[in-house]
N, C-alpha and C positions, 0 to 999 in steps of 0.2 A: 312682565310680558317679555317674551324672548325676541331677539333681533329679527328672526324670520317673520314673525307675526307683525312686528312694527313695519318691516319693509313692505309686507303685503298691504297694510293699511295705506302707507304713503304711495305705493304704486297705484292704488285705486284713485288717488286724487291727482295723478300727474299726467292726465291726458285731457285735452279739450273736450272730446266727445263724452268722456265719463263725467266731466264737470257739468256738461249740458244735461246729461241724464239725471244726475243728482238734483240739479235745479228743477227739472221737470217733475221729479218725484216729490219735491217739497210741497206741492199742492195736493198730494195724495197718491194712492195706488193708481198705476197705469198699466194697461195691457201692452205687451211687446209690440203689437201692431201700431199702437198710438206712438210709442217711442220711435219706431221705424219711420213713421210719417214726419215726426218732429225733427229728428236729427239727420235725416237724409243719408243713411248708410245702408249697406246691404244687410240681409238677414244674418249671414255668417259673421259679419263685422259686429253687429249688435250682440250676437251670442257671445263673441269673444269678450266684449266690454262687460256684459252682464256677468260672465263667469268671474272676471277679475273683481268686480264689485261685490259679488256674492261670496267669493272665497275670502275676501277681506272682512266680511261681516257687516259691511256698510249697507248693503241692500239684501232684502230677502225676496224670494219668488215663491209663488204658489200656482200650481197647475189647476186649470179649470177647463175641462174638455181639451181641445187642441191648443189652447192659448195659455201663456204664462203671464201672470200679473205680478208686477214688481212694486215694492215700496221700500222706503228707508227704514232700516232697523234702528229702533230707539237704542237698543243695547249696543249695537255696533257703532252708532254715532257717539254714544257716551264713551265707549272704549277709545275711539279716535281722539276725542277731546282730552281724555286722561293721558293718552300716549303723548300727545303734543305737550301738555302741561308738564309731564314727568321729564321728558327729554330736554325741555328748555328751562327747567328749574336749576338754579345755581346750587352747586354742591357746597354746603356751608363748611364742611370739614376741609375742603381744598381751597376755599376762598382766600385764606390768608397766606397760603404757601406760594412761593415763586414756582414758576413752571420748571425751573432748573434745580430746585431742591431735591435732595435724595432722601 
């Protein structure tokens, strides 16, 4: 996974309102109108947060009439887990080297 995609994933998790949205979606798909009521932001602000979450692949949206319904993407959630695991895994090749060795 390239650095741009990794940064997008972490950006999705670095805002209190986006965390609230993710928590709300844990219980299942929600209409944007329900999310608006729950997190108490304006519609343009919600749209901004949803774009970031969807661009990162963490959330998916589907249109039904004039409303959009959002849910957590299982694939996106798995990618985020793998990303964190990969980034925090020790590099065994470098483990025994001093930081100053050339």
